[in-house]
C-alpha positions in Angstrom: 120.5 129.1 83.4 122.3 129.7 86.7 124.3 126.7 88.1 123.6 125.6 91.7 127.0 126.9 93.0 127.2 130.0 90.8 128.0 133.1 92.9 128.7 131.0 96.0 131.9 130.0 97.6 132.8 126.4 96.7 132.1 123.9 99.5 134.3 121.0 100.4 132.4 117.8 99.8 134.0 116.3 102.9 131.5 116.9 105.8 133.3 115.5 108.7 134.9 118.7 109.9 131.8 120.9 109.5 129.8 122.2 112.4 126.2 121.1 113.0 125.0 124.5 112.0 126.9 124.3 108.7 125.4 120.9 108.0 121.9 122.2 108.7 122.5 125.1 106.3 123.5 122.7 103.6 120.5 120.5 104.2 118.2 123.5 104.2 119.5 125.2 101.0 118.6 123.2 97.9 120.8 125.3 95.7 124.1 124.4 97.4 124.0 120.8 96.1 125.3 119.0 99.2 122.0 118.1 100.9 122.4 114.3 100.9 126.0 114.3 102.1 125.1 116.8 104.9 122.1 114.9 105.9 124.1 111.6 106.2 126.7 113.4 108.3 124.1 115.0 110.6 122.3 111.7 111.2 125.6 110.0 112.0 126.2 112.3 115.0 123.4 110.6 116.9 120.1 112.1 118.2 121.0 112.9 121.8 124.1 114.7 120.8 122.6 116.7 118.0 119.2 117.5 119.4 120.1 120.7 121.4 121.4 122.3 118.2 118.3 121.1 116.2 115.9 122.6 118.8 117.8 125.9 118.8 117.7 126.0 115.0 113.9 125.3 115.0 113.5 128.4 117.3 115.6 130.5 115.0 113.3 133.0 113.3 116.1 134.8 111.5 117.5 132.0 109.3 114.9 130.1 107.3 117.6 127.8 105.8 118.9 126.8 109.2 115.4 126.1 110.6 114.3 124.2 107.5 117.5 122.1 107.6 116.9 121.3 111.3 113.2 120.3 110.6 114.3 117.9 107.8 116.9 116.3 110.0 114.4 115.8 112.8 112.0 114.2 110.5 114.7 111.8 109.2 115.4 110.7 112.7 111.9 109.4 112.8 110.6 107.8 116.0 113.7 108.8 117.9 112.6 112.4 117.5 108.9 111.9 118.5 109.2 112.3 122.3 111.2 115.6 121.9 108.7 116.9 119.3 105.7 116.0 121.5 107.4 118.2 124.2 107.8 121.0 121.7 104.1 120.6 120.8 103.4 122.1 124.3 106.0 124.9 124.0 105.1 128.5 124.9 106.1 129.6 121.4 103.2 129.1 118.9 105.5 128.9 115.9 107.5 126.1 117.6 104.3 124.2 118.3 103.2 124.7 114.7 106.5 123.4 113.3 106.4 120.4 115.8 102.9 119.4 114.5 104.1 119.6 110.9 107.1 117.3 111.7 105.1 114.9 113.7 102.8 114.5 110.7 105.7 113.9 108.4 107.0 111.2 110.8 103.4 109.8 111.1 104.0 107.8 114.3 101.0 106.9 116.4 102.9 107.9 119.5 102.0 111.4 118.6 98.3 110.6 118.1 96.8 111.8 121.4 99.1 114.8 121.8 98.1 115.9 118.3 94.4 115.4 119.1 95.0 117.6 122.1 96.7 120.2 119.9 93.5 120.5 117.8 92.3 122.7 120.7 95.4 124.9 120.6 94.7 128.6 121.1 96.7 129.3 117.9 94.7 128.3 114.8 97.8 127.6 112.8 98.8 124.9 115.3 95.4 123.4 115.2 95.5 123.4 111.4 98.9 121.6 111.4 97.7 119.1 113.9 94.7 118.2 111.8 96.9 117.7 108.7 99.3 115.6 110.8 96.4 113.4 112.1 95.4 112.7 108.5 98.9 111.5 107.7 98.8 109.2 110.7 95.4 107.9 109.7 94.3 106.5 113.0 90.5 106.4 113.4 90.8 107.5 117.0 91.2 111.0 115.6 87.9 110.8 113.6 85.5 112.3 116.1 87.9 115.2 117.1 88.3 116.0 113.4 84.5 115.8 112.9 84.1 118.4 115.6 86.4 120.8 113.7 83.9 120.8 110.9 81.7 123.2 113.0 84.5 125.7 113.3 86.7 128.0 111.2 87.3 127.3 107.5 91.0 127.2 108.2 90.4 124.1 110.4 87.6 122.6 108.3 89.7 122.2 105.3 92.5 120.0 106.8 89.9 118.1 108.8 88.1 117.2 105.5 91.3 116.2 103.8 92.3 114.1 106.8 89.0 112.3 106.8 89.5 111.5 103.1 92.9 110.0 103.9 91.4 107.9 106.7 88.6 106.6 104.4 86.3 105.8 107.3 82.7 105.6 106.2 81.5 107.0 109.6 82.6 110.4 108.4 80.2 110.4 105.5 77.1 111.9 107.3 79.2 114.7 108.6 80.8 115.5 105.2 77.7 115.6 103.1 76.3 118.9 104.6 79.5 120.6 103.6 78.7 120.1 99.9 76.8 123.4 100.3 80.0 125.1 101.2 81.5 126.6 98.1 85.1 126.7 99.3 85.0 123.2 100.8 83.1 121.5 98.0 86.1 120.2 96.0 88.0 118.7 99.1 84.7 117.2 100.3 84.0 115.6 96.9 87.5 114.1 96.9 87.1 112.9 100.5 83.8 111.2 99.7 85.3 109.6 96.6 88.2 108.1 98.7 85.8 106.8 101.3 83.6 105.3 98.6 80.4 105.0 100.6 77.2 104.6 98.5 75.2 106.9 100.9 77.0 109.8 99.3 75.9 109.0 95.8 72.6 111.0 95.7 74.4 114.0 97.0 77.3 113.6 94.5 74.8 113.3 91.6 73.1 116.5 92.8 76.4 118.4 92.5 77.0 116.9 89.1 73.6 117.6 87.8 73.0 121.1 89.3 76.4 122.6 89.7 78.3 124.7 87.1 81.5 123.5 85.4 83.7 124.4 88.3 83.0 121.2 90.3 82.2 118.7 87.5 85.6 117.1 87.5 85.7 116.5 91.2 82.1 115.2 91.3 82.7 112.8 88.4 85.8 111.4 90.0 84.0 110.9 93.3 81.0 109.2 91.6 83.2 106.8 89.7 85.1 105.9 92.8 81.8 105.2 94.8 80.3 103.2 92.0 83.4 101.1 91.5 83.4 100.2 95.2 79.6 99.8 95.4 79.2 97.4 92.5 76.0 96.6 90.6 73.6 98.2 93.1 75.5 101.5 93.0 75.7 101.4 89.2 72.0 100.7 88.9 71.2 103.7 91.1 73.6 105.9 89.0 72.0 104.9 85.7 68.4 105.5 87.0 69.2 108.7 88.8 71.5 110.8 86.6 69.7 113.6 84.8 70.0 114.8 81.2 71.6 118.0 82.6 74.2 115.9 84.4 75.2 114.2 81.2 75.3 117.6 79.4 77.5 118.9 82.1 79.9 116.0 81.5 79.9 116.5 77.7 80.5 120.2 78.1 83.4 119.5 80.4 84.9 117.1 77.8 84.6 119.7 75.1 86.3 122.4 77.3 89.9 123.3 77.2 90.3 122.2 80.8 92.0 118.8 81.0 91.4 118.2 84.7 89.1 115.3 85.4 88.4 114.4 81.8 89.3 110.7 82.5 86.7 110.5 85.3 84.1 112.2 83.0 84.7 109.6 80.3 84.5 106.7 82.8 81.3 108.1 84.2 79.7 108.4 80.7 80.7 104.8 80.1 79.1 103.6 83.3 75.9 105.4 82.4 76.0 104.0 78.9 75.4 107.3 77.2 75.8 106.5 73.4 75.3 110.1 72.5 78.7 110.8 74.0 80.5 108.6 71.5 81.4 111.3 69.0 82.8 113.4 71.8 84.7 110.4 73.2 86.2 109.6 69.8 87.5 113.1 69.4 89.4 112.5 72.7 91.2 109.6 71.1 93.5 112.1 69.4 94.8 112.8 72.9 96.8 109.7 73.7 96.4 109.9 77.5 92.7 109.1 77.1 92.8 106.1 74.7 92.4 103.3 77.3 89.7 105.0 79.3 87.7 105.9 76.2 87.9 102.3 74.9 86.8 100.9 78.2 83.9 103.4 78.4 82.6 102.6 74.8 83.0 98.9 75.2 80.7 99.0 78.2 78.0 100.7 76.3 75.2 98.5 74.9 74.2 98.9 71.3 77.1 101.3 70.6 78.0 99.8 67.3 75.8 101.8 65.1 77.1 105.1 66.5 80.6 103.8 66.2 80.3 103.0 62.5 79.8 106.7 61.9 83.2 107.3 63.5 84.8 105.5 60.6 83.7 108.3 58.2 84.7 111.5 59.9 87.8 110.8 62.0 91.6 110.4 61.6 93.2 107.0 60.8 94.3 106.7 64.4 90.7 106.9 65.5 89.6 104.6 62.7 91.9 101.9 64.0 90.5 102.1 67.5 86.9 102.2 66.2 87.5 99.0 64.2 88.8 97.3 67.3 85.9 98.5 69.3 83.4 97.3 66.7 84.8 93.8 66.8 84.5 93.8 70.6 80.9 94.9 70.3 80.1 92.4 67.5 79.4 95.4 65.2 79.1 94.8 61.5 80.9 96.8 58.8 80.3 96.0 55.1 83.1 94.1 53.3 83.3 96.9 50.7 83.8 99.5 53.4 86.5 97.5 55.1 88.3 96.9 51.8 88.2 100.6 51.1 89.6 101.4 54.5 92.4 98.8 53.9 93.5 100.3 50.6 93.5 103.9 52.0 94.6 103.3 55.5 97.7 103.3 57.5 99.4 100.0 58.6 97.5 100.2 61.9 94.2 100.6 60.1 95.1 97.8 57.7 95.8 95.4 60.6 92.5 96.2 62.2 90.7 95.7 58.9 92.2 92.3 58.4 91.2 91.3 62.0 87.7 92.5 61.2 87.6 90.4 57.9 88.5 87.1 59.7 85.5 84.8 59.1 84.4 86.6 56.0 84.4 84.4 52.8 83.9 87.0 50.1 86.1 86.4 46.9 87.6 89.9 47.2 88.8 89.1 50.8 90.4 85.8 49.6 92.3 87.6 46.8 93.6 90.2 49.3 94.8 87.6 51.8 96.2 85.4 49.1 98.3 88.3 47.6 99.6 89.1 51.0 100.6 85.6 51.8 102.4 85.0 48.6 104.4 88.1 49.0 104.6 88.3 52.8 107.0 87.4 55.7 106.0 85.5 58.8 107.9 88.1 60.8 105.2 90.6 59.7 102.1 90.9 61.9 100.1 91.7 58.7 101.0 88.3 57.2 100.0 86.6 60.4 96.6 88.3 60.3 96.2 87.4 56.6 96.9 83.8 57.5 94.1 83.9 60.0 91.7 85.4 57.4 92.4 82.8 54.7 92.3 79.9 57.2 88.6 80.5 57.6 87.8 79.6 54.0 86.8 76.1 52.9 89.5 73.5 52.4 88.7 73.3 48.7 89.3 77.0 48.4 92.7 77.2 50.2 94.2 73.8 49.2 95.7 75.0 45.9 97.3 78.0 47.5 98.7 76.0 50.4 99.9 73.1 48.2 101.8 75.6 46.2 103.3 77.2 49.3 104.3 73.9 50.9 106.2 72.8 47.8 107.8 76.2 47.1 111.5 76.5 46.9 111.2 79.9 48.6 111.9 79.9 52.3 109.4 82.6 53.2 106.6 80.8 51.3 107.2 77.5 53.1 107.1 79.4 56.4 103.8 81.0 55.4 102.5 77.5 54.6 103.2 76.4 58.1 101.7 79.6 59.5 98.4 79.0 57.6 98.4 75.3 58.8 98.5 76.5 62.4 95.3 78.5 61.9 93.3 76.1 59.6 90.8 73.9 61.2 90.8 71.1 58.6 93.1 68.1 58.7 94.1 68.3 55.0 97.5 69.8 55.8 98.6 67.2 58.3 100.9 65.3 55.9 102.3 68.6 54.5 103.0 70.0 57.9 104.7 66.8 59.0 107.1 67.1 56.1 108.1 70.6 57.2 109.5 69.1 60.5 112.4 67.8 58.4 112.9 71.0 56.3 116.5 72.0 55.8 115.8 75.6 57.0 115.5 76.1 60.8 113.0 78.9 60.4 110.6 76.6 58.5 111.0 73.9 61.1 110.3 76.5 63.8 107.0 77.6 62.1 106.0 74.0 61.6 106.5 73.3 65.3 104.5 76.4 66.2 101.7 75.3 63.9 101.6 71.8 65.4 101.4 73.3 68.8 98.3 75.3 67.9 96.6 72.1 66.8 97.2 70.2 70.0 96.5 67.0 68.1 97.8 63.6 69.4 99.0 62.8 65.9 101.7 65.5 66.3 103.0 64.4 69.7 105.6 62.1 68.2 106.8 64.8 65.8 107.0 67.4 68.6 108.9 64.9 70.8 111.4 64.4 67.9 111.8 68.1 67.7 113.1 68.2 71.2 116.3 66.8 69.7 116.5 69.3 66.9 120.0 70.8 66.4 118.7 74.3 66.9 117.8 75.6 70.3 114.9 77.7 69.0 113.2 74.7 67.6 113.8 72.6 70.8 112.4 75.4 72.9 109.3 75.9 70.8 108.7 72.1 70.8 108.8 72.1 74.6 106.4 75.0 74.8 104.0 73.2 72.4 104.2 69.9 74.3 103.4 71.6 77.6 100.2 73.0 76.1 98.9 69.4 75.8 97.9 69.3 79.4 97.2 65.8 80.6 98.2 64.3 77.3 101.7 65.8 77.6 104.4 63.2 77.4 106.1 63.9 80.7 108.7 61.2 80.6 109.9 62.2 77.1 110.3 65.8 78.3 112.1 64.8 81.5 114.5 62.7 79.5 115.8 65.9 78.0 116.6 67.3 81.4 120.4 67.7 81.6 121.0 66.8 78.0 120.4 70.3 76.6 121.7 73.7 77.5 120.7 75.5 80.8 118.0 77.6 79.2 116.1 74.6 78.0 116.6 72.8 81.3 115.1 75.9 82.9 112.0 75.8 80.7 111.5 72.0 81.3 111.6 72.5 85.1 109.3 75.5 85.0 106.9 73.6 82.8 106.7 70.7 85.3 105.8 73.1 88.0 103.4 75.1 85.8 101.3 72.0 84.9 101.6 70.3 88.3 102.8 66.9 87.2 103.6 65.1 90.4 105.5 62.2 88.6 108.3 64.7 88.0 109.0 65.2 91.7 111.7 62.5 92.2 113.4 63.3 88.8 113.7 66.9 90.0 115.0 65.8 93.4 117.7 63.6 91.7 118.5 66.5 89.3 119.3 68.7 92.4 121.2 65.9 94.1 123.5 65.5 91.1 124.8 69.0 91.7 126.8 71.2 89.4 123.8 73.3 88.3 123.5 77.1 88.5 121.7 79.1 91.1 119.0 80.0 88.6 118.2 76.3 88.0 118.2 75.6 91.8 115.7 78.4 92.1 113.5 76.8 89.4 113.6 73.3 90.9 112.7 74.6 94.4 109.8 76.6 93.0 108.6 73.6 91.0 108.8 71.3 94.0 106.7 73.7 95.9 104.0 73.2 93.2 104.2 69.5 92.7 105.7 68.1 95.9 103.9 66.1 98.6 104.4 64.9 102.1 104.7 61.4 100.7 107.3 62.3 98.1 110.9 63.2 98.7 110.6 66.8 97.6 109.7 68.2 101.0 112.9 66.7 102.6 115.0 68.3 99.9 113.3 71.6 100.6 113.9 71.3 104.3 117.6 70.8 103.7 117.6 74.0 101.7 116.4 76.0 104.7 120.0 76.0 105.8 121.4 77.2 102.5 123.9 80.0 102.5 121.9 82.2 100.1 118.9 84.0 101.8 117.0 84.1 98.5 117.1 80.3 98.2 116.2 79.9 101.9 113.2 82.2 101.4 112.1 80.3 98.3 112.4 77.0 100.2 110.2 78.3 102.9 107.6 79.4 100.4 107.8 76.1 98.6 107.2 74.1 101.8 104.2 76.3 102.6 102.8 75.8 99.1 102.9 72.0 99.5 101.0 72.0 102.8 101.7 74.7 105.3 99.7 72.9 108.0 101.8 69.8 107.8 105.2 71.6 108.1 104.5 74.1 110.9 107.7 73.0 112.8 109.9 73.2 109.8 108.6 76.6 108.7 108.6 77.9 112.3 112.4 77.3 112.4 112.8 79.8 109.6 111.2 82.5 111.8 114.6 82.6 113.5 116.5 83.0 110.2 119.2 85.7 110.2 117.7 87.4 107.1 114.4 89.4 107.6 112.9 88.3 104.2 113.2 84.6 105.2 111.6 85.3 108.5 108.8 87.2 106.7 108.2 84.4 104.3 108.0 81.9 107.1 105.4 84.0 108.8 103.3 84.1 105.7 103.4 80.4 105.5 102.4 79.9 109.1 99.5 82.3 108.6 98.2 80.2 105.7 98.4 77.1 107.8 95.6 78.4 110.1 97.0 76.0 112.7 96.7 76.5 116.5 100.3 75.4 116.8 101.4 78.2 114.5 100.1 81.1 116.7 102.9 81.1 119.3 105.6 81.2 116.6 103.8 84.1 114.9 103.2 86.0 118.1 106.9 85.7 119.1 107.7 87.5 115.8 105.8 90.6 116.9 109.0 91.4 118.9 111.3 91.0 115.9 113.7 93.9 115.5 112.7 94.4 111.9 109.5 96.3 111.2 108.7 94.4 108.0 108.8 91.1 109.9 106.5 92.5 112.5 104.0 93.7 109.9 104.1 90.3 108.3 103.4 88.8 111.7 100.3 90.9 112.1 99.1 89.9 108.6 99.8 86.2 109.4 97.8 86.3 112.6 94.8 87.8 110.7 95.2 85.2 107.9 94.9 82.3 110.4 91.3 83.3 111.1 92.0 81.8 114.5 90.4 83.0 117.7 93.8 82.6 119.4 95.1 85.4 117.2 92.8 88.0 118.7 94.5 88.6 122.0 97.9 88.7 120.2 96.7 91.2 117.7 95.1 93.3 120.5 98.5 93.6 122.2 99.8 95.3 119.0 97.2 98.1 119.5 99.6 99.4 122.2 102.5 99.4 119.7 102.8 102.7 117.8 104.4 100.9 114.9 101.8 98.2 114.5 98.5 99.7 115.8 97.3 100.7 112.3 97.9 97.2 110.9 96.6 95.4 114.0 93.4 97.5 114.0 92.7 96.6 110.3 93.5 92.9 111.0 91.1 92.7 114.0 88.3 94.3 111.9 89.0 91.9 109.0 88.7 88.9 111.4 85.0 89.9 111.7 82.2 90.0 114.2 82.7 86.4 115.2 85.5 87.5 117.6 83.6 90.5 119.1 83.1 88.9 122.4 86.8 88.6 122.9 87.2 92.3 122.1 84.4 93.2 124.5 86.3 91.4 127.3 89.6 93.2 126.4 87.9 96.6 126.3 86.5 96.2 129.9 89.5 94.5 131.4 92.7 95.6 133.1 94.8 95.9 129.9 97.1 98.8 129.1 95.4 102.1 128.3 96.5 102.2 124.6 95.4 98.7 124.1 91.9 99.4 125.5 91.6 102.6 123.4 92.6 100.7 120.3 90.1 97.9 121.0 87.3 100.4 121.5 88.1 102.0 118.2 87.8 98.6 116.5 84.5 97.8 118.3 83.1 101.1 117.1 83.3 99.9 113.5 80.9 97.0 114.0 77.1 97.5 113.7 75.7 95.3 116.4 73.5 95.9 119.5 75.8 94.1 121.9 78.7 96.4 121.2 76.4 99.4 121.7 75.6 98.1 125.2 79.3 97.5 126.0 80.2 101.0 124.9 77.4 102.6 126.8 78.4 100.7 130.0 82.0 101.8 129.7 80.9 105.5 129.2 78.9 105.3 132.4 81.0 103.1 134.7 84.7 102.8 133.6 87.0 104.5 136.2 89.5 105.7 133.5 88.6 109.0 131.9 90.4 108.2 128.7 88.4 105.0 128.3 85.2 106.8 128.9 86.1 109.3 126.3 87.1 106.6 123.8 83.9 104.7 124.4 81.9 107.9 124.0 83.6 108.7 120.7 82.9 105.2 119.4 79.2 105.6 120.4 78.9 109.0 118.7 80.4 107.7 115.5 78.0 104.8 115.5 75.1 107.2 115.8 74.4 106.4 119.4 74.3 108.7 122.4 77.3 109.1 124.6 
């Protein structure tokens, strides 16, 4: 195999002295091995300084590596490069226009949205193709109607338009995509687009493809149907079950039996949704292919009355399949005879044996008792097979298992005493209480550990004192298990006894105690945790745990919130962020001012956490603080501000979100947020659409209004089409009307 630099002159890894052209060549040639270093050096030059060379390289038809390198660097410059690339989108050279459209798609900035829409009408079809692909990557629904209009033209433009609509996942595209299912070359991309959109209106047409079409499109059709049904819920599933034909099912089975692996998972899932029991033998054969195990199990589990057909799978399949079939039969309450199960156990692999034991639990046949008894007398608690045998034997009557357990309890053998504790943990009778109590004082730590585990499974008040005593065991494993067991007692948990251990044990056990207090929400632990923090000398990990727990159990009346407020000034941004989240968890609406201060934190993640908390508050007083963060220098903070405004559900958030529609970085998120706020705020959007707001804002508002199905919006749009003095607004309103099914 040739090495990357074989046959080439070695290149100095130091890039500082290289010309821009040399850097571009290194970026554009993957074989030279210095792309990352050359890219970093090119970006460090600065966009204004390097752009003339980049533009010249893009125009260079004689050196593909140079041109490719320049395009990669331009894309990495991101939004800085967008104005220059928009200018190139109108260049006299069609190749330059084409490359510009490709790069604008890779950058995916909304600043390029309308220039790219204009480029759909470029006289060069390759430029239009690239523009359509780019609009799909940007994903703004303002491009939907222009893309729909491409469906009436050349195939070279139809294809990227279809793909783009799938990426946009806008249900308004569905009526325009369905007719293209008759187009052989477009069928697969249309099927995939309809699947991504997930609109139930497509279901009859997708089923027609599945039932009538040859093997070629079965995979894509099955994938689309599954996606639509999963999104459409019970109504869509009922329609599927009642409408799929025998030929459609045969097509799916034929596809599963073919050598073509594409789309088999979707075909399996679809057969499961339909409940086609005749498919089970075919599905079981697929279990030999590991990639399909989960989807096959899910499909069969969803089939009613599948147990009888599954039982046949125990006879004619490999042991791997047998293990899965046994598991499925249990989930479906299927019955397999004890004799058959015992036969499978003696002939099976460890995986089959484990599934057989699980299937025998609850069976009280003498042969089953003998099998489990033998395994327990000779087994180890570290073995999952022994654990399952304990479950099996624990279902027998106390009279039947007492002699065995008495023998195990009194055995001098370490493993047998451990097994005795294991059985006690599963047994429902009280006959082992005294024996189990005695094991708490066993000389062997592993026996004590198993005894604590068993007592924890019982959750009996009689064992509380024993478990509390185990908190002082000399071995950390036992102490930790006792703590876990006690926290499972819920309201009966002895909080004070557990808190007394705080600071007396090692750090790991302190951590578990603190987390347990937060997990079960015991408010009486609040001041103990506050004092524990105040004593100092604990690790950062424990500080984290206490802050998180206070967020779960603290209150305005307690002292926890004051401690959390002080931590907002901590030197570690991770701790500051957690303190903000904890305050918001207690009651975000009561701590708006404290949380709002954190929106000015020097670390972006703390500011983002503060915005999330303010959003949950839903308070009027939170809106100005969230709105101010829309001007934050960090894009992640601004995105969180948009999400927070939407989460408030407050009418005061609407005009603030609308302002974001004019921001290329935020328009997509703001549009989604305004739609999620719902029709209750439509009157505000109507006012903004017809007002004197900036052009991009009004266009964005019209795009949002167009998604709502109400008569008032139809009237507003029609009025704007007829009377608005701004051509771009008339066009945007017209597009919204057309997509709603109205007349422009």
